[in-house]
N, C-alpha and C positions, 0 to 999 in steps of 0.2 A: 296855268301857263308859266308862272314863276318857278314851279317845281321842275318843269321840263327844261327851262333855261338853266336852272341850277345843276341839273344832272349833266347837261351838255357841257356846261362850264367846267364841272368837276372832271369829266372825262377828258376834255381838252387839256386841262391843267395836268392831269396824270400823264398823258401822252407827251406833252412838252417837257415835263420834269424827267421822264424816262429818257427822252432823246438828249437832254442836256445834263445828264448825270455824270459829273466829273469822276465819280468813284468807280464807275464801271460795274463790275460784279463783286464789289467788296461786300462780304457777308455781314460785317458789323454795320456798315451804312444801310444795307437793306433791312436789317433788323430794326434799326432806329426809325427808318421810314415806315416800316410796317406798324410799329408801335404808335407813331404819330397818326397814321391813317386810322388805326383801330380806335384811338382816343377821339378823333374827329367823328368817326362813324357813331360811336356811342353817344357823344354829345348831341349830334344831329338827330339821332333817334329819340333821345329824351326830350329835346325841344319840340320835335314833331308830335310826340305823344302828349306832352303838356298842352300844346296848341289844340289838338283834337279833343282833349277832355274839356278845355275851356269852351270850345265851339259847341260841344254837346250840352254843356250847362247853360250857355246863353240861348241855345235853341230851345231848350225846355222852358226856360224862363219866359221867352217870347211866346211860346205856345200857351203857357199858363195865362199870360197877360191877355192874349187874344181870346181865350176861353172865358176869362172873367168879363171882358167887355161884351162878348157875344151873348152871355147868359144874363138876361134882364132880371131873373129872380135871385141871382146870387147876392145882390146888394140890397135885398129887401129889408127895410127897417133901418138901414144905415143912416139915412137922412134924419130920422127921429133921434137917434143917439147923438148925432152931431149937434142938433139944435139944443139938446138937453145938456151938452157940455161933457158927455162921457167919453 
């Protein structure tokens, strides 16, 4: 839901900025705006990619934890080692 809101906000901001552009069709100003947008797009893509990688790592760690809890034979003998101090 947040992603959809961000896309709508970005589109609305773009329409507003284009309507209120004091430079009109100034090629230099358009070039600067294009560079800023490209920089924003690259940063947003990198942040999204890092978030998705973190999400996958945490999902796998969660699955591994559930598998350890669900498998009663996985911890066989651990209590003995704990009592011996190892």
